Short mmCIF file of the C-alpha atoms (twelve columns), coordinates in Angstrom:
data_MODEL
# 
_entry.id   MODEL 
# 
loop_
_atom_site.group_PDB 
_atom_site.id 
_atom_site.type_symbol 
_atom_site.label_atom_id 
_atom_site.label_alt_id 
_atom_site.label_comp_id 
_atom_site.label_asym_id 
_atom_site.label_seq_id 
_atom_site.Cartn_x 
_atom_site.Cartn_y 
_atom_site.Cartn_z 
_atom_site.pdbx_PDB_model_num 
ATOM 1   C CA . MET A 1   -119.139 50.378 48.657 1 
ATOM 2   C CA . HIS A 2   -118.005 53.442 50.615 1 
ATOM 3   C CA . LEU A 3   -114.243 53.555 51.007 1 
ATOM 4   C CA . LEU A 4   -114.403 53.833 54.795 1 
ATOM 5   C CA . GLN A 5   -116.644 50.796 55.067 1 
ATOM 6   C CA . ALA A 6   -113.981 48.757 53.289 1 
ATOM 7   C CA . CYS A 7   -111.079 50.269 55.189 1 
ATOM 8   C CA . LYS A 8   -108.393 48.135 56.789 1 
ATOM 9   C CA . LEU A 9   -106.268 49.661 59.507 1 
ATOM 10  C CA . ALA A 10  -102.900 47.978 59.621 1 
ATOM 11  C CA . VAL A 11  -101.686 48.531 63.153 1 
ATOM 12  C CA . ILE A 12  -98.150  47.606 64.011 1 
ATOM 13  C CA . ALA A 13  -97.442  47.838 67.718 1 
ATOM 14  C CA . THR A 14  -95.298  45.265 69.480 1 
ATOM 15  C CA . ALA A 15  -94.462  46.305 73.017 1 
ATOM 16  C CA . GLY A 16  -94.609  43.429 75.482 1 
ATOM 17  C CA . ILE A 17  -94.830  40.668 72.866 1 
ATOM 18  C CA . ALA A 18  -93.012  37.373 73.485 1 
ATOM 19  C CA . LEU A 19  -91.342  36.283 70.258 1 
ATOM 20  C CA . ALA A 20  -91.797  32.781 68.890 1 
ATOM 21  C CA . HIS A 21  -88.463  32.569 67.104 1 
ATOM 22  C CA . PRO A 22  -84.771  32.576 68.039 1 
ATOM 23  C CA . GLY A 23  -82.658  35.714 68.098 1 
ATOM 24  C CA . ALA A 24  -82.233  38.867 70.152 1 
ATOM 25  C CA . HIS A 25  -84.874  41.550 69.949 1 
ATOM 26  C CA . GLU A 26  -85.825  44.988 71.191 1 
ATOM 27  C CA . PRO A 27  -89.320  46.085 72.224 1 
ATOM 28  C CA . SER A 28  -91.047  48.637 70.092 1 
ATOM 29  C CA . SER A 29  -91.558  52.083 71.614 1 
ATOM 30  C CA . TYR A 30  -95.020  52.160 70.071 1 
ATOM 31  C CA . THR A 31  -97.316  51.543 73.054 1 
ATOM 32  C CA . SER A 32  -100.942 50.439 73.299 1 
ATOM 33  C CA . MET A 33  -101.947 53.999 74.175 1 
ATOM 34  C CA . ASN A 34  -100.105 55.297 71.092 1 
ATOM 35  C CA . LYS A 35  -101.983 52.729 69.059 1 
ATOM 36  C CA . ARG A 36  -105.424 53.676 70.396 1 
ATOM 37  C CA . ASN A 37  -104.733 57.370 69.857 1 
ATOM 38  C CA . PHE A 38  -103.490 56.708 66.359 1 
ATOM 39  C CA . LEU A 39  -106.538 54.632 65.424 1 
ATOM 40  C CA . HIS A 40  -108.875 57.363 66.663 1 
ATOM 41  C CA . ASN A 41  -107.076 60.032 64.658 1 
ATOM 42  C CA . ALA A 42  -106.590 57.779 61.634 1 
ATOM 43  C CA . ARG A 43  -110.305 57.027 61.398 1 
ATOM 44  C CA . SER A 44  -111.039 60.752 61.272 1 
ATOM 45  C CA . SER A 45  -108.364 61.213 58.626 1 
ATOM 46  C CA . LEU A 46  -109.744 58.379 56.544 1 
ATOM 47  C CA . ASP A 47  -113.256 59.833 56.697 1 
ATOM 48  C CA . LYS A 48  -111.903 63.009 55.151 1 
ATOM 49  C CA . CYS A 49  -109.672 61.221 52.656 1 
ATOM 50  C CA . ALA A 50  -112.336 58.865 51.312 1 
ATOM 51  C CA . ASP A 51  -114.368 61.588 49.629 1 
ATOM 52  C CA . LYS A 52  -111.328 63.512 48.464 1 
ATOM 53  C CA . LEU A 53  -109.767 60.448 46.829 1 
ATOM 54  C CA . GLU A 54  -112.994 59.883 44.953 1 
ATOM 55  C CA . GLU A 55  -113.563 63.516 44.009 1 
ATOM 56  C CA . ARG A 56  -110.054 63.932 42.614 1 
ATOM 57  C CA . GLY A 57  -110.318 60.768 40.556 1 
ATOM 58  C CA . ILE A 58  -107.513 59.040 42.447 1 
ATOM 59  C CA . LYS A 59  -109.677 56.066 43.353 1 
ATOM 60  C CA . ALA A 60  -110.998 55.731 39.793 1 
ATOM 61  C CA . ARG A 61  -107.483 55.820 38.348 1 
ATOM 62  C CA . ALA A 62  -106.391 53.144 40.825 1 
ATOM 63  C CA . GLU A 63  -109.276 50.932 39.750 1 
ATOM 64  C CA . ALA A 64  -108.490 51.404 36.072 1 
ATOM 65  C CA . ARG A 65  -104.773 50.769 36.577 1 
ATOM 66  C CA . ARG A 66  -105.288 47.582 38.565 1 
ATOM 67  C CA . ALA A 67  -107.921 46.361 36.126 1 
ATOM 68  C CA . ALA A 68  -105.449 46.834 33.282 1 
ATOM 69  C CA . LEU A 69  -102.713 45.023 35.183 1 
ATOM 70  C CA . LEU A 70  -105.050 42.165 36.013 1 
ATOM 71  C CA . ASP A 71  -106.116 41.864 32.387 1 
ATOM 72  C CA . LYS A 72  -102.478 41.889 31.369 1 
ATOM 73  C CA . HIS A 73  -101.303 39.211 33.775 1 
ATOM 74  C CA . ARG A 74  -104.187 36.824 34.281 1 
ATOM 75  C CA . SER A 75  -106.097 34.358 32.186 1 
ATOM 76  C CA . ALA A 76  -109.009 34.150 34.644 1 
ATOM 77  C CA . PHE A 77  -110.182 35.253 38.077 1 
ATOM 78  C CA . VAL A 78  -110.453 32.198 40.277 1 
ATOM 79  C CA . ASN A 79  -110.203 33.442 43.845 1 
ATOM 80  C CA . THR A 80  -111.645 35.937 46.270 1 
ATOM 81  C CA . SER A 81  -109.785 38.254 48.586 1 
ATOM 82  C CA . ARG A 82  -109.498 37.998 52.343 1 
ATOM 83  C CA . HIS A 83  -112.339 39.210 54.578 1 
ATOM 84  C CA . SER A 84  -114.373 40.198 51.542 1 
ATOM 85  C CA . ASP A 85  -117.924 39.698 50.360 1 
ATOM 86  C CA . LEU A 86  -116.715 39.287 46.781 1 
ATOM 87  C CA . HIS A 87  -117.938 36.327 44.759 1 
ATOM 88  C CA . VAL A 88  -115.425 36.210 41.939 1 
ATOM 89  C CA . THR A 89  -116.010 33.999 38.924 1 
ATOM 90  C CA . LEU A 90  -114.237 33.517 35.608 1 
ATOM 91  C CA . ASN A 91  -116.492 36.233 34.167 1 
ATOM 92  C CA . THR A 92  -115.952 38.868 36.892 1 
ATOM 93  C CA . PRO A 93  -114.718 42.112 35.234 1 
ATOM 94  C CA . ALA A 94  -111.372 43.365 36.449 1 
ATOM 95  C CA . ASP A 95  -112.722 46.827 37.217 1 
ATOM 96  C CA . GLU A 96  -115.426 45.367 39.475 1 
ATOM 97  C CA . LEU A 97  -112.841 43.489 41.524 1 
ATOM 98  C CA . SER A 98  -110.529 46.475 41.817 1 
ATOM 99  C CA . ASP A 99  -113.398 48.695 42.977 1 
ATOM 100 C CA . LYS A 100 -113.482 46.776 46.271 1 
ATOM 101 C CA . ASN A 101 -109.995 47.925 47.210 1 
ATOM 102 C CA . PRO A 102 -109.637 49.240 50.790 1 
ATOM 103 C CA . VAL A 103 -107.312 51.864 52.180 1 
ATOM 104 C CA . CYS A 104 -104.948 50.668 54.906 1 
ATOM 105 C CA . ILE A 105 -103.876 53.231 57.459 1 
ATOM 106 C CA . LEU A 106 -100.491 52.183 58.780 1 
ATOM 107 C CA . ALA A 107 -99.659  52.949 62.380 1 
ATOM 108 C CA . PRO A 108 -95.989  53.787 62.851 1 
ATOM 109 C CA . GLU A 109 -93.731  52.275 64.033 1 
ATOM 110 C CA . GLY A 110 -93.638  48.607 63.121 1 
ATOM 111 C CA . GLU A 111 -91.113  45.817 63.245 1 
ATOM 112 C CA . ILE A 112 -88.266  46.125 60.800 1 
ATOM 113 C CA . GLY A 113 -86.717  42.819 61.840 1 
ATOM 114 C CA . PRO A 114 -83.069  41.831 61.972 1 
ATOM 115 C CA . PHE A 115 -82.690  41.157 58.237 1 
ATOM 116 C CA . TRP A 116 -83.169  44.500 56.537 1 
ATOM 117 C CA . VAL A 117 -80.327  45.216 54.094 1 
ATOM 118 C CA . LYS A 118 -79.283  48.796 53.433 1 
ATOM 119 C CA . GLY A 119 -78.328  49.761 49.895 1 
ATOM 120 C CA . GLU A 120 -80.703  47.633 47.840 1 
ATOM 121 C CA . LEU A 121 -81.221  48.462 44.168 1 
ATOM 122 C CA . ILE A 122 -84.145  50.395 42.727 1 
ATOM 123 C CA . ARG A 123 -85.740  47.854 40.368 1 
ATOM 124 C CA . TYR A 124 -89.056  46.294 39.346 1 
ATOM 125 C CA . ASP A 125 -88.167  42.595 38.959 1 
ATOM 126 C CA . ILE A 126 -86.800  41.320 42.272 1 
ATOM 127 C CA . SER A 127 -87.420  37.616 41.626 1 
ATOM 128 C CA . ASP A 128 -83.782  36.922 40.601 1 
ATOM 129 C CA . GLY A 129 -84.705  33.517 39.195 1 
ATOM 130 C CA . GLU A 130 -85.978  32.163 42.516 1 
ATOM 131 C CA . ASP A 131 -88.227  29.119 42.364 1 
ATOM 132 C CA . GLY A 132 -91.775  29.612 43.526 1 
ATOM 133 C CA . ILE A 133 -95.106  31.118 42.534 1 
ATOM 134 C CA . PRO A 134 -94.802  34.383 40.578 1 
ATOM 135 C CA . MET A 135 -96.387  37.354 42.306 1 
ATOM 136 C CA . TYR A 136 -97.047  40.888 41.108 1 
ATOM 137 C CA . LEU A 137 -97.414  43.521 43.831 1 
ATOM 138 C CA . ASP A 138 -99.197  46.831 43.298 1 
ATOM 139 C CA . GLY A 139 -99.096  49.457 46.034 1 
ATOM 140 C CA . GLN A 140 -100.508 52.959 46.237 1 
ATOM 141 C CA . LEU A 141 -99.349  55.222 49.069 1 
ATOM 142 C CA . ILE A 142 -101.555 58.050 50.333 1 
ATOM 143 C CA . ASP A 143 -100.603 60.802 52.782 1 
ATOM 144 C CA . ILE A 144 -103.205 60.753 55.564 1 
ATOM 145 C CA . ASN A 145 -102.413 64.390 56.393 1 
ATOM 146 C CA . THR A 146 -103.252 65.750 52.938 1 
ATOM 147 C CA . CYS A 147 -105.242 62.869 51.378 1 
ATOM 148 C CA . GLU A 148 -102.928 63.153 48.378 1 
ATOM 149 C CA . PRO A 149 -100.871 60.417 46.731 1 
ATOM 150 C CA . ILE A 150 -97.255  60.509 47.869 1 
ATOM 151 C CA . LYS A 151 -95.122  61.110 44.797 1 
ATOM 152 C CA . ASP A 152 -91.425  60.153 44.812 1 
ATOM 153 C CA . LEU A 153 -91.698  57.985 47.907 1 
ATOM 154 C CA . TYR A 154 -89.392  54.976 47.737 1 
ATOM 155 C CA . TRP A 155 -91.189  51.746 48.641 1 
ATOM 156 C CA . ASP A 156 -88.718  49.209 50.030 1 
ATOM 157 C CA . VAL A 157 -89.894  45.570 50.207 1 
ATOM 158 C CA . TRP A 158 -88.318  42.224 51.089 1 
ATOM 159 C CA . ASN A 159 -89.352  38.720 52.063 1 
ATOM 160 C CA . CYS A 160 -87.911  35.225 52.386 1 
ATOM 161 C CA . ASN A 161 -87.843  32.757 49.498 1 
ATOM 162 C CA . ALA A 162 -90.010  29.655 49.036 1 
ATOM 163 C CA . THR A 163 -88.017  27.673 51.598 1 
ATOM 164 C CA . GLY A 164 -87.808  30.411 54.222 1 
ATOM 165 C CA . VAL A 165 -84.410  32.004 53.545 1 
ATOM 166 C CA . TYR A 166 -83.651  35.721 53.201 1 
ATOM 167 C CA . SER A 167 -81.009  36.933 50.780 1 
ATOM 168 C CA . GLY A 168 -78.310  39.443 51.634 1 
ATOM 169 C CA . VAL A 169 -77.555  38.313 55.184 1 
ATOM 170 C CA . GLN A 170 -75.462  35.723 56.959 1 
ATOM 171 C CA . SER A 171 -76.943  34.462 60.203 1 
ATOM 172 C CA . SER A 172 -77.493  31.240 62.104 1 
ATOM 173 C CA . MET A 173 -81.189  32.244 62.169 1 
ATOM 174 C CA . ASN A 174 -81.346  32.264 58.370 1 
ATOM 175 C CA . GLY A 175 -80.703  29.042 56.497 1 
ATOM 176 C CA . ASN A 176 -77.062  27.934 56.488 1 
ATOM 177 C CA . GLY A 177 -75.303  30.366 58.801 1 
ATOM 178 C CA . ASP A 178 -71.924  29.318 57.377 1 
ATOM 179 C CA . ASP A 179 -72.856  30.362 53.842 1 
ATOM 180 C CA . ASP A 180 -71.206  33.745 53.401 1 
ATOM 181 C CA . SER A 181 -72.100  33.733 49.682 1 
ATOM 182 C CA . ASN A 182 -75.671  34.597 50.702 1 
ATOM 183 C CA . LEU A 183 -74.427  38.091 51.551 1 
ATOM 184 C CA . ASP A 184 -73.969  38.810 47.852 1 
ATOM 185 C CA . LYS A 185 -77.461  37.660 46.850 1 
ATOM 186 C CA . THR A 186 -80.319  40.105 46.344 1 
ATOM 187 C CA . PHE A 187 -83.330  37.902 45.611 1 
ATOM 188 C CA . LEU A 188 -86.735  39.182 46.727 1 
ATOM 189 C CA . ARG A 189 -85.391  42.571 47.781 1 
ATOM 190 C CA . GLY A 190 -85.808  45.881 46.051 1 
ATOM 191 C CA . ILE A 191 -87.025  49.468 46.035 1 
ATOM 192 C CA . ARG A 192 -89.366  51.366 43.714 1 
ATOM 193 C CA . LYS A 193 -90.201  55.059 43.472 1 
ATOM 194 C CA . THR A 194 -93.880  56.002 43.415 1 
ATOM 195 C CA . ASP A 195 -95.314  57.911 40.484 1 
ATOM 196 C CA . GLU A 196 -97.658  60.919 40.504 1 
ATOM 197 C CA . ASP A 197 -100.478 58.725 41.810 1 
ATOM 198 C CA . GLY A 198 -98.306  57.359 44.620 1 
ATOM 199 C CA . VAL A 199 -98.026  53.998 42.846 1 
ATOM 200 C CA . ALA A 200 -95.176  51.493 42.828 1 
ATOM 201 C CA . GLY A 201 -95.058  47.804 41.993 1 
ATOM 202 C CA . PHE A 202 -92.844  44.734 41.877 1 
ATOM 203 C CA . LYS A 203 -92.514  41.414 40.124 1 
ATOM 204 C CA . THR A 204 -91.518  38.963 42.833 1 
ATOM 205 C CA . VAL A 205 -92.132  35.459 44.230 1 
ATOM 206 C CA . PHE A 206 -94.679  34.519 46.887 1 
ATOM 207 C CA . PRO A 207 -92.840  34.085 50.218 1 
ATOM 208 C CA . GLY A 208 -92.453  30.801 52.054 1 
ATOM 209 C CA . HIS A 209 -92.262  30.277 55.809 1 
ATOM 210 C CA . TYR A 210 -89.757  29.722 58.571 1 
ATOM 211 C CA . SER A 211 -89.883  28.901 62.265 1 
ATOM 212 C CA . GLY A 212 -92.229  30.976 64.398 1 
ATOM 213 C CA . ARG A 213 -93.614  33.347 61.754 1 
ATOM 214 C CA . THR A 214 -96.483  33.328 59.315 1 
ATOM 215 C CA . THR A 215 -96.017  34.299 55.668 1 
ATOM 216 C CA . HIS A 216 -95.377  38.026 55.340 1 
ATOM 217 C CA . VAL A 217 -93.756  40.844 53.372 1 
ATOM 218 C CA . HIS A 218 -91.683  43.564 55.024 1 
ATOM 219 C CA . VAL A 219 -92.189  47.164 53.909 1 
ATOM 220 C CA . VAL A 220 -90.343  50.398 54.609 1 
ATOM 221 C CA . ALA A 221 -91.135  53.838 53.212 1 
ATOM 222 C CA . HIS A 222 -88.377  56.351 52.425 1 
ATOM 223 C CA . LEU A 223 -89.077  60.051 51.831 1 
ATOM 224 C CA . ASN A 224 -86.785  62.834 50.607 1 
ATOM 225 C CA . ALA A 225 -84.091  60.281 49.738 1 
ATOM 226 C CA . THR A 226 -81.543  60.935 46.989 1 
ATOM 227 C CA . LEU A 227 -80.973  58.514 44.133 1 
ATOM 228 C CA . LEU A 228 -77.275  57.788 43.636 1 
ATOM 229 C CA . PRO A 229 -75.619  57.035 40.267 1 
ATOM 230 C CA . ASN A 230 -75.332  53.349 41.273 1 
ATOM 231 C CA . ASN A 231 -79.161  53.108 41.489 1 
ATOM 232 C CA . THR A 232 -79.297  53.048 45.298 1 
ATOM 233 C CA . LEU A 233 -80.582  55.544 47.872 1 
ATOM 234 C CA . THR A 234 -78.993  57.847 50.405 1 
ATOM 235 C CA . GLY A 235 -80.419  60.267 52.964 1 
ATOM 236 C CA . GLY A 236 -84.054  61.073 53.586 1 
ATOM 237 C CA . TYR A 237 -86.141  59.707 56.431 1 
ATOM 238 C CA . VAL A 238 -88.417  56.739 57.197 1 
ATOM 239 C CA . PRO A 239 -92.095  57.584 57.919 1 
ATOM 240 C CA . HIS A 240 -93.183  53.947 58.110 1 
ATOM 241 C CA . ILE A 241 -91.953  50.447 58.926 1 
ATOM 242 C CA . GLY A 242 -94.312  47.498 58.749 1 
ATOM 243 C CA . GLN A 243 -95.400  44.071 57.541 1 
ATOM 244 C CA . LEU A 244 -98.227  42.892 55.280 1 
ATOM 245 C CA . PHE A 245 -99.902  39.481 55.193 1 
ATOM 246 C CA . PHE A 246 -101.945 37.067 53.087 1 
ATOM 247 C CA . ASP A 247 -105.157 35.077 53.428 1 
ATOM 248 C CA . GLN A 248 -104.474 31.805 55.263 1 
ATOM 249 C CA . ASP A 249 -106.335 29.833 52.601 1 
ATOM 250 C CA . LEU A 250 -104.015 31.272 49.965 1 
ATOM 251 C CA . ILE A 251 -100.941 30.447 52.050 1 
ATOM 252 C CA . SER A 252 -102.142 26.890 52.613 1 
ATOM 253 C CA . ALA A 253 -102.682 26.400 48.873 1 
ATOM 254 C CA . VAL A 254 -99.236  27.767 48.066 1 
ATOM 255 C CA . GLU A 255 -97.589  25.519 50.651 1 
ATOM 256 C CA . THR A 256 -98.829  22.389 48.837 1 
ATOM 257 C CA . THR A 257 -96.782  23.293 45.752 1 
ATOM 258 C CA . TYR A 258 -93.103  22.833 44.953 1 
ATOM 259 C CA . PRO A 259 -90.666  23.977 46.337 1 
ATOM 260 C CA . TYR A 260 -92.704  25.271 49.291 1 
ATOM 261 C CA . ASN A 261 -93.646  21.683 50.203 1 
ATOM 262 C CA . THR A 262 -89.980  20.717 50.608 1 
ATOM 263 C CA . ASN A 263 -89.690  22.913 53.709 1 
ATOM 264 C CA . THR A 264 -89.917  20.634 56.774 1 
ATOM 265 C CA . VAL A 265 -90.110  23.506 59.283 1 
ATOM 266 C CA . ALA A 266 -93.469  23.652 61.097 1 
ATOM 267 C CA . ILE A 267 -95.885  26.216 59.650 1 
ATOM 268 C CA . THR A 268 -97.095  29.057 61.872 1 
ATOM 269 C CA . GLU A 269 -100.546 30.177 60.748 1 
ATOM 270 C CA . ASN A 270 -101.850 33.739 60.844 1 
ATOM 271 C CA . ALA A 271 -103.966 33.000 63.927 1 
ATOM 272 C CA . ASN A 272 -100.827 32.105 65.897 1 
ATOM 273 C CA . ASP A 273 -98.425  34.740 64.573 1 
ATOM 274 C CA . HIS A 274 -97.449  37.270 67.223 1 
ATOM 275 C CA . VAL A 275 -97.344  40.193 64.800 1 
ATOM 276 C CA . VAL A 276 -100.712 39.390 63.209 1 
ATOM 277 C CA . ILE A 277 -102.267 38.962 66.673 1 
ATOM 278 C CA . VAL A 278 -101.163 42.439 67.766 1 
ATOM 279 C CA . GLU A 279 -101.992 44.084 64.452 1 
ATOM 280 C CA . THR A 280 -105.516 42.655 64.359 1 
ATOM 281 C CA . GLU A 281 -106.468 42.981 68.019 1 
ATOM 282 C CA . ASP A 282 -108.534 46.014 67.046 1 
ATOM 283 C CA . SER A 283 -111.630 45.064 65.050 1 
ATOM 284 C CA . ASN A 284 -110.720 47.588 62.340 1 
ATOM 285 C CA . SER A 285 -107.231 46.229 61.832 1 
ATOM 286 C CA . ASP A 286 -106.723 43.933 58.856 1 
ATOM 287 C CA . PRO A 287 -103.246 44.363 57.270 1 
ATOM 288 C CA . PHE A 288 -103.732 41.896 54.418 1 
ATOM 289 C CA . PHE A 289 -103.187 42.114 50.691 1 
ATOM 290 C CA . GLN A 290 -106.184 41.817 48.416 1 
ATOM 291 C CA . TYR A 291 -105.406 39.322 45.661 1 
ATOM 292 C CA . SER A 292 -106.500 37.348 42.659 1 
ATOM 293 C CA . LEU A 293 -105.024 34.274 41.035 1 
ATOM 294 C CA . LEU A 294 -103.857 34.808 37.480 1 
ATOM 295 C CA . GLY A 295 -104.943 31.492 36.007 1 
ATOM 296 C CA . ASP A 296 -106.679 28.178 36.547 1 
ATOM 297 C CA . SER A 297 -103.762 26.945 38.673 1 
ATOM 298 C CA . ILE A 298 -102.162 28.749 41.594 1 
ATOM 299 C CA . GLU A 299 -98.784  28.081 39.967 1 
ATOM 300 C CA . ASP A 300 -99.800  30.516 37.205 1 
ATOM 301 C CA . GLY A 301 -99.233  33.375 39.600 1 
ATOM 302 C CA . ILE A 302 -100.840 35.878 41.958 1 
ATOM 303 C CA . PHE A 303 -101.707 39.552 41.624 1 
ATOM 304 C CA . ALA A 304 -101.789 41.282 45.046 1 
ATOM 305 C CA . TRP A 305 -102.644 44.898 45.728 1 
ATOM 306 C CA . VAL A 306 -102.969 47.311 48.621 1 
ATOM 307 C CA . THR A 307 -103.482 51.038 49.205 1 
ATOM 308 C CA . LEU A 308 -101.430 52.304 52.127 1 
ATOM 309 C CA . GLY A 309 -102.109 55.422 54.150 1 
ATOM 310 C CA . VAL A 310 -98.849  56.817 55.550 1 
ATOM 311 C CA . ASN A 311 -98.265  59.625 58.020 1 
ATOM 312 C CA . SER A 312 -95.534  61.476 56.148 1 
ATOM 313 C CA . SER A 313 -94.975  63.952 58.990 1 
ATOM 314 C CA . VAL A 314 -93.234  61.451 61.276 1 
ATOM 315 C CA . SER A 315 -89.766  59.920 61.179 1 
ATOM 316 C CA . HIS A 316 -88.777  56.547 62.584 1 
ATOM 317 C CA . ASP A 317 -85.118  56.586 61.639 1 
ATOM 318 C CA . SER A 318 -84.167  55.551 65.175 1 
ATOM 319 C CA . ALA A 319 -86.033  52.257 64.693 1 
ATOM 320 C CA . VAL A 320 -84.228  51.390 61.452 1 
ATOM 321 C CA . SER A 321 -81.489  48.835 62.130 1 
ATOM 322 C CA . TYR A 322 -79.912  46.703 59.443 1 
ATOM 323 C CA . ALA A 323 -78.060  43.403 59.258 1 
ATOM 324 C CA . ALA A 324 -75.945  44.131 56.194 1 
ATOM 325 C CA . THR A 325 -75.171  46.700 53.537 1 
ATOM 326 C CA . LEU A 326 -75.024  46.047 49.813 1 
ATOM 327 C CA . ILE A 327 -72.060  47.735 48.123 1 
ATOM 328 C CA . SER A 328 -70.520  47.427 44.671 1 
ATOM 329 C CA . ASP A 329 -68.376  44.475 45.786 1 
ATOM 330 C CA . GLY A 330 -71.302  42.624 47.397 1 
ATOM 331 C CA . GLY A 331 -72.832  42.390 50.854 1 
ATOM 332 C CA . VAL A 332 -71.139  43.319 54.107 1 
ATOM 333 C CA . SER A 333 -72.397  42.062 57.490 1 
ATOM 334 C CA . ILE A 334 -73.073  44.533 60.288 1 
ATOM 335 C CA . SER A 335 -72.141  43.650 63.856 1 
ATOM 336 C CA . ASN A 336 -75.664  44.270 65.187 1 
ATOM 337 C CA . ALA A 337 -77.241  41.665 62.892 1 
ATOM 338 C CA . GLY A 338 -80.136  39.973 64.651 1 
ATOM 339 C CA . SER A 339 -80.977  42.962 66.864 1 
ATOM 340 C CA . GLY A 340 -84.273  43.751 65.153 1 
ATOM 341 C CA . VAL A 341 -87.602  43.205 66.845 1 
ATOM 342 C CA . SER A 342 -88.801  40.439 64.556 1 
ATOM 343 C CA . PHE A 343 -88.116  38.940 61.165 1 
# 
């Protein structure tokens, strides 16, 4: 399958959206016209990148790496990926599944939300003992300007736990607003530096849900940042802010398991999520992880992967607001907590 034919353009543009959850918000400056212009230019960039990624062996190395990871983590393939013509069986080779991987072109700027925490640790395992379904994330980041993998980019990810609570923040919009001990927790948050192939990954837990939002993972890209002795970042700039999503069938299956099924908050499905609606209003937009189950039961775990195209020439530092900072003594709330566009 030609890479462009499988492409997914993850478009994050939120101006004029009415939010379906509590909390203050600010409209994104990324307008519909910006979005249309970006998609037009991104499609041209992807046309050029598709052949180059193949010629330079970048695509082949990605397939081999993900096949090896799948073989390492799973006992069988038992699921297909979203919006795919794959027919995966127990005997489907890992390299055949990985070959179907699309490239997502991410339109800056997206929604960072009110619960980003500044100062998170660079680490692989961000599960911190949280209950839920194990999930391994594999991301490859490609510069759409050069069609080259982005080396030494720091991929920042975070999501809520199985019952819909984010670590590292204290807010009435997030679990028990009186629990200041949550400020010192770091579960399901972390940062990883990409290697020479623009690759970074995490061991984490599949996210749950909370009021007004579908299941999602927040992502931020940092470039030219400096690693401090305490294993945190300083400086640099942010070329992308966004969110990634999962197949609704996968979410529904996860939500039947413990402890996800203890959450009594109404579930918002992808079709009704305001961010998904905007991101997928263009027929080429599909900001979803590809995935495979790792065993005969969903509780055995999930392997999810995505290739992200990032415009490294832009900076969206002005859109980066945070609810707390993590320092050596623990978390510290910031007065503008809750001012993000969405969460």
